[in-house]
C-alpha positions in Angstrom: 10.0 26.0 18.9 12.3 27.2 16.2 12.5 26.2 12.5 15.4 23.7 13.0 13.5 21.9 15.8 10.3 21.7 13.8 12.2 20.4 10.8 13.9 17.7 12.8 10.6 16.5 14.2 8.9 16.5 10.8 11.9 14.6 9.3 11.5 12.0 12.1 7.8 11.7 11.3 8.5 11.5 7.6 10.9 8.7 8.2 8.1 6.7 9.8 5.7 7.6 6.9 8.4 6.5 4.4 8.8 3.1 6.2 5.1 2.6 6.3 4.8 3.5 2.6 7.7 1.1 1.6 6.5 -1.7 3.8 2.9 -1.4 2.5 4.1 -1.6 -1.1 6.4 -4.5 -0.6 3.7 -6.6 1.2 0.5 -5.5 -0.7 1.8 -5.9 -4.3 2.3 -9.7 -4.0 -0.7 -10.1 -1.7 -2.8 -8.3 -4.2 -1.8 -10.8 -6.8 -2.9 -13.6 -4.5 -6.2 -11.8 -3.9 -6.5 -11.5 -7.7 -5.9 -15.2 -8.4 -8.3 -16.0 -5.6 -11.1 -13.8 -7.0 -10.6 -15.4 -10.5 -10.5 -18.9 -9.2 -12.7 -21.5 -10.8 -13.4 -23.0 -7.4 -16.6 -21.2 -6.5 -16.2 -21.0 -2.6 -12.7 -19.7 -3.0 -13.7 -17.2 -5.6 -16.6 -15.7 -3.6 -14.5 -15.7 -0.4 -11.9 -13.5 -2.0 -14.6 -11.4 -3.7 -16.2 -10.8 -0.3 -12.9 -9.8 1.3 -12.1 -7.4 -1.5 -15.7 -6.0 -1.3 -15.3 -5.3 2.4 -11.8 -3.8 2.2 -12.8 -1.5 -0.8 -16.2 -0.6 0.7 -15.2 0.6 4.1 -13.0 3.6 5.1 -9.3 2.9 5.6 -9.4 4.8 8.9 -12.1 2.5 10.2 -10.0 -0.5 9.2 -7.0 0.9 11.1 -9.1 1.3 14.2 -10.7 -2.2 13.8 -7.3 -3.9 13.3 -5.8 -2.3 16.3 -8.7 -2.6 18.8 -11.1 -5.3 17.7 -8.7 -8.4 18.2 -8.2 -7.4 21.8 -11.9 -6.8 22.4 -12.8 -10.2 20.8 -10.2 -12.0 23.0 -11.0 -10.1 26.1 -7.5 -8.5 26.1 -5.7 -11.7 25.4 -4.4 -10.5 22.0 -2.0 -7.7 21.9 0.0 -6.4 18.9 3.7 -7.1 19.8 6.5 -4.5 20.1 9.2 -6.1 17.8 12.8 -5.3 18.6 15.1 -5.3 15.6 18.2 -4.0 17.3 18.1 -0.8 15.4 17.6 2.0 17.9 15.9 4.6 15.6 13.9 2.0 13.8 12.6 0.5 17.1 11.7 3.9 18.5 9.3 4.4 15.6 8.1 0.8 15.1 5.9 0.1 18.2 2.8 -2.1 18.2 0.7 0.7 16.8 2.9 0.8 13.7 2.6 -2.9 13.1 -1.2 -2.8 13.3 -1.3 0.1 10.9 1.0 -1.7 8.5 -1.2 -4.7 8.5 -4.3 -2.6 7.9 -2.6 -0.7 5.0 -1.3 -3.9 3.5 -4.7 -5.7 3.3 -6.5 -2.5 2.1 -4.1 -1.8 -0.7 -3.9 -5.5 -1.6 -7.6 -5.3 -2.3 -7.2 -2.3 -4.6 -4.2 -3.8 -6.4 -6.0 -7.1 -6.9 -8.7 -5.3 -9.0 -6.0 -3.6 -11.0 -4.3 -6.9 -11.6 -7.6 -8.5 -12.6 -8.4 -5.8 -15.1 -5.0 -6.0 -16.6 -5.0 -9.8 -16.9 -8.5 -9.9 -18.4 -7.7 -7.1 -20.9 -5.1 -9.3 -22.7 -6.7 -10.9 -25.8 -7.4 -14.6 -25.5 -5.3 -15.2 -28.6 -2.2 -14.4 -26.7 -2.8 -17.4 -24.4 -3.6 -19.6 -27.4 -0.4 -18.6 -29.2 1.6 -19.6 -26.1 -0.1 -23.0 -26.0 0.6 -23.6 -29.7 4.3 -23.0 -28.9 4.1 -25.8 -26.4 4.1 -23.7 -23.2 2.1 -24.8 -20.1 -0.2 -22.4 -18.2 2.5 -21.0 -15.9 4.9 -20.4 -18.7 2.3 -18.7 -20.8 1.3 -16.4 -17.9 4.9 -15.3 -17.0 6.5 -15.4 -20.4 3.7 -14.0 -22.6 0.9 -12.4 -20.5 2.6 -10.9 -17.5 4.8 -8.3 -19.2 1.8 -7.1 -21.2 -0.2 -6.9 -17.9 2.5 -4.9 -16.3 2.5 -2.3 -19.1 -1.3 -2.0 -18.8 -1.4 -1.6 -15.0 1.4 0.9 -14.5 -0.9 4.0 -14.9 -3.6 2.9 -12.4 -1.0 1.5 -10.1 0.8 4.8 -10.1 -2.4 6.6 -9.0 -2.8 4.1 -6.1 0.9 4.5 -5.1 0.6 8.3 -5.0 -2.6 8.0 -3.0 -0.8 5.7 -0.5 1.8 8.5 0.2 -1.0 10.8 1.4 -3.0 8.0 3.1 0.0 7.4 5.5 -1.3 10.4 7.4 -4.2 8.3 8.6 -1.8 6.4 10.8 -2.1 9.2 13.3 -5.6 8.1 14.2 -4.2 5.5 16.6 -1.2 7.6 17.6 1.6 6.5 15.2 4.1 9.3 15.1 4.2 9.8 11.3 4.6 13.2 9.5 1.1 14.7 10.2 1.2 13.5 13.8 4.4 15.5 14.2 2.9 18.5 12.5 -0.2 18.2 14.7 2.0 18.1 17.8 3.4 21.5 16.8 -0.1 22.9 16.1 -1.1 21.9 19.6 1.6 24.3 20.8 0.0 27.2 18.9 1.9 26.9 15.6 0.0 26.6 12.3 2.7 26.8 9.8 4.2 23.3 10.4 1.1 21.7 8.9 1.7 23.5 5.6 5.4 22.7 5.9 4.5 19.0 6.3 2.5 19.4 3.1 5.7 20.4 1.3 7.2 17.0 2.3 4.3 15.1 0.7 4.5 17.3 -2.4 8.2 16.7 -2.9 7.9 13.0 -2.4 4.9 12.7 -4.7 6.9 14.7 -7.3 9.8 12.2 -7.1 7.4 9.3 -7.4 5.6 10.9 -10.3 8.9 11.3 -12.2 10.1 7.7 -11.4 6.7 6.1 -12.4 6.5 8.2 -15.5 10.0 7.0 -16.6 8.8 3.4 -15.9 5.7 3.9 -18.0 7.8 5.3 -20.8 10.3 2.4 -20.6 7.4 0.0 -21.0 6.0 1.8 -24.0 7.6 -0.6 -26.5 4.7 -2.9 -25.7 2.2 -1.7 -28.3 -0.9 -3.2 -26.8 
C-alpha cells in the first residue's frame, strides 16, 4: 500500500471520527445541562436518580459503556432489539454511519453529558448568591435571572474545563473501533495488520493537528469572554 492509498483511507476514517466528535458535542452539551438541573433538583427522587446515573457514567470506562450499549439491549431482549441502519440519502455518510456508529454515538453522548453536567454544576454553584438576589430586586423571575444574569458568567467559568473535555473527546473517538466502527485508528490498525507500522504514527498527526486547531479556537473563545471579571 502506497502513501496516497493510506492517506485516503485515513482521511475516510478521520471523517467518521469528525462526525462522531461533532455529533457527540451537539447532543451531549444540552443533555449535560439537563443532567445538571436534574442533579440539582429539589425533588429528592429526581435528584438522586440523576446523581446515580452520573455516578455510573463517570465511574465506569467508556469502552465498557460502548460495548454495553451495543450488545446488552439485544441480550436482554433475546435479539429482539437491534440498532437500526439509518439511510440519510447521502452515499458517503451512509457508508460510514451503520448501526455500530449509532450505538457508539449514543454511548459517547450519555458519557460526555455526565461529565459536562458536573462542569455545569460547578459553574452555576460558583456564582455568588448576591447575583441572583440582584436579579430578583430588578423584578426578574427565576428563568430571566438564570439566562440574563447567571448564564453568561457560568459560560466564562466553564470554558477552560470544557475545553479539556472537548480535547479529550477528540482522542476518545478512537475507542469506537472496539465494536468495529471504521474511524481513524481503525483505518490505521487495518494498515498495521498488513505489516505497516508507520500509518499508526501518521494517524497520530491527524489528532495532533485537529487538537491544535481546537486549542486555538477555544483559546480565542476564552479570551473573548475575558471581559467578565469574575
